[in-house]
Every structure is written in structure tokens, then in C-alpha cells.
C-alpha positions as CSV (number, residue, x, y, z in Angstrom):
1,X,-21.4,6.4,-26.2
2,X,-20.0,4.7,-29.7
3,X,-21.9,5.7,-32.9
4,X,-23.5,1.7,-33.4
5,X,-25.5,2.4,-30.0
6,X,-26.2,5.8,-30.7
7,X,-27.8,4.3,-34.3
8,X,-29.4,1.7,-32.4
9,X,-31.1,4.0,-30.0
10,X,-31.9,5.7,-32.5
11,X,-33.1,3.4,-35.0
12,X,-34.8,1.8,-31.3
13,X,-37.0,4.9,-31.3
14,X,-37.9,5.0,-34.3
15,X,-39.0,2.0,-35.1
16,X,-41.4,2.8,-32.0
17,X,-42.5,6.2,-33.1
18,X,-44.0,4.0,-36.0
19,X,-45.3,1.5,-34.3
20,X,-47.6,4.4,-31.5
21,X,-47.9,6.3,-35.2
22,X,-49.5,3.5,-36.2
23,X,-51.9,2.6,-33.7
24,X,-53.4,5.8,-33.6
25,X,-53.9,4.9,-37.4
26,X,-55.5,2.1,-36.3
27,X,-57.4,3.3,-33.4
28,X,-58.6,6.2,-36.1
29,X,-59.8,3.4,-38.5
30,X,-61.1,2.4,-35.9
31,X,-63.7,5.0,-34.5
32,X,-64.1,6.6,-38.1
33,X,-66.2,3.0,-38.3
34,X,-63.6,2.3,-40.8
35,X,-63.4,-1.4,-42.3
36,X,-62.2,-3.7,-39.9
37,X,-60.1,-5.0,-43.0
38,X,-58.2,-1.8,-42.8
39,X,-58.3,-1.5,-38.4
40,X,-56.8,-4.9,-38.3
41,X,-53.8,-4.1,-41.3
42,X,-52.9,-0.9,-38.8
43,X,-52.7,-2.6,-35.7
44,X,-50.5,-5.3,-36.3
45,X,-48.4,-3.3,-38.8
46,X,-48.2,-1.2,-35.5
47,X,-47.0,-5.0,-33.6
48,X,-43.7,-6.0,-36.0
49,X,-43.1,-2.3,-36.4
50,X,-42.5,-2.8,-32.4
51,X,-40.6,-6.2,-33.1
52,X,-38.1,-4.4,-36.2
53,X,-37.7,-2.3,-32.0
54,X,-37.0,-5.1,-29.8
55,X,-35.2,-7.5,-33.1
56,X,-33.1,-4.2,-33.2
57,X,-31.9,-4.7,-29.3
58,X,-30.2,-7.7,-30.7
59,X,-28.8,-6.7,-34.2
60,X,-30.8,-9.4,-36.0
61,X,-34.0,-8.6,-38.5
62,X,-35.9,-10.0,-41.7
63,X,-37.0,-8.6,-44.9
64,X,-40.1,-11.5,-44.1
65,X,-43.2,-11.1,-41.6
66,X,-42.7,-14.2,-40.2
67,X,-39.2,-13.9,-40.2
68,X,-39.6,-11.4,-38.1
69,X,-42.5,-12.9,-36.2
70,X,-40.1,-16.2,-35.7
71,X,-37.2,-14.6,-34.5
72,X,-39.1,-12.9,-32.0
73,X,-40.9,-16.2,-30.5
74,X,-37.2,-17.9,-31.5
75,X,-35.1,-14.9,-28.6
76,X,-38.5,-13.8,-26.8
77,X,-40.9,-15.3,-26.3
78,X,-39.1,-18.9,-25.8
79,X,-35.9,-16.8,-23.8
80,X,-39.7,-15.6,-20.9
81,X,-38.3,-11.9,-22.0
82,X,-41.5,-11.4,-23.1
83,X,-44.4,-13.4,-21.9
84,X,-46.2,-16.3,-24.6
85,X,-49.5,-14.0,-24.3
86,X,-47.2,-11.6,-26.8
87,X,-46.8,-14.9,-29.4
88,X,-49.5,-15.2,-29.8
89,X,-50.8,-12.5,-29.9
90,X,-49.7,-11.8,-33.1
91,X,-49.4,-14.8,-34.4
92,X,-53.3,-14.1,-34.3
93,X,-52.7,-10.3,-36.3
94,X,-50.4,-11.8,-38.6
95,X,-53.0,-14.9,-39.2
96,X,-56.3,-12.0,-39.3
97,X,-54.1,-9.2,-41.8
98,X,-53.0,-12.3,-44.3
99,X,-56.7,-13.4,-44.4
100,X,-57.7,-9.8,-44.5
101,X,-55.6,-8.5,-47.5
102,X,-54.9,-12.0,-49.1
103,X,-57.6,-14.2,-48.7
104,X,-61.7,-13.7,-47.3
105,X,-62.1,-10.1,-46.3
106,X,-65.7,-10.5,-45.0
107,X,-64.1,-13.0,-41.7
108,X,-63.0,-10.0,-40.2
109,X,-65.8,-9.1,-38.7
110,X,-65.3,-5.2,-36.8
111,X,-66.1,-7.7,-33.5
112,X,-62.2,-9.5,-34.2
113,X,-60.5,-6.1,-35.7
114,X,-61.5,-4.2,-32.0
115,X,-59.9,-7.1,-30.0
116,X,-56.9,-8.0,-32.4
117,X,-56.7,-3.7,-32.1
118,X,-56.5,-3.6,-28.3
119,X,-53.9,-6.9,-28.6
120,X,-51.9,-4.0,-30.7
121,X,-52.2,-1.6,-28.2
122,X,-50.9,-4.0,-25.1
123,X,-48.4,-6.0,-27.1
124,X,-47.0,-2.3,-27.5
125,X,-47.5,-0.9,-24.0
126,X,-45.8,-4.3,-22.8
127,X,-42.5,-3.4,-25.5
128,X,-42.2,-0.1,-24.5
129,X,-41.8,-0.5,-20.6
130,X,-39.3,-3.7,-21.5
131,X,-37.3,-1.8,-23.6
132,X,-37.0,1.4,-21.4
133,X,-36.4,-0.8,-18.0
134,X,-33.5,-2.7,-20.3
135,X,-32.1,1.4,-21.4
């Protein structure tokens, strides 16, 4: 295994660990009755880190959130590597995070936050399984 392959595997592992840790943070905020905006923020970032892990497999990345989402959609969803539902989950979480962080946070209800948290858990689980199966 080349040095680059080891670095790539290590970076994927790091991003997946980051995704899981951030998801745990989101669950902690939820269980401790934190704000829906904070739950959504952490749940989205958990998904974002998992998406970054996937992009590493094709030596791609982006400094912008929409860039990561666009590459994920183009290279993995449109190619049927991941189901369309994963794109929908990622887009919904991104939009809710944008809403909570930059627009009217009062529109982020605890019900919406719980749904996004559940989606984030599912998203990360699917990514982990796919990357493990392809390792």
C-alpha cells in the first residue's frame, strides 16, 4: 500500500469518526432539550463530514458546502452508488441549517430537528456501510 493510500484511508477514517462524534453531540443536545437550531446544526455537520469521507474516495473535495453537496450528488447519487433519498436528506439538512443559522430560526421546530437528526443517523450509517464494503 502506498503512502498516499494510507493517508487516504486515514483521512476517511478521521472524517467518519468526526461524523459520528458530531452526531453524538447532536443527540446530546436533543436529549438535554437544547435548541432545535443547535440540533440541526450538529446533525447537518455530521452528514457533511460523512459526505467529505465519501469524496475522499474519488480524490475530490470543495471548500464550500454546496460544492461538497453538488459533487456528492453528481458522483454518487446520479451514478446510483447511493440512493436519491440520501441527496434529499443532505439537502434538507443543509437548508434547515441555513434557515437556523442565517434566517428565521423560529421556523426550526423540535419535530423538524428530530427528523433531521434521524436522517443524519441513517445517512452516516449508510455511508459507513458502503465505505466498509468497498474497503
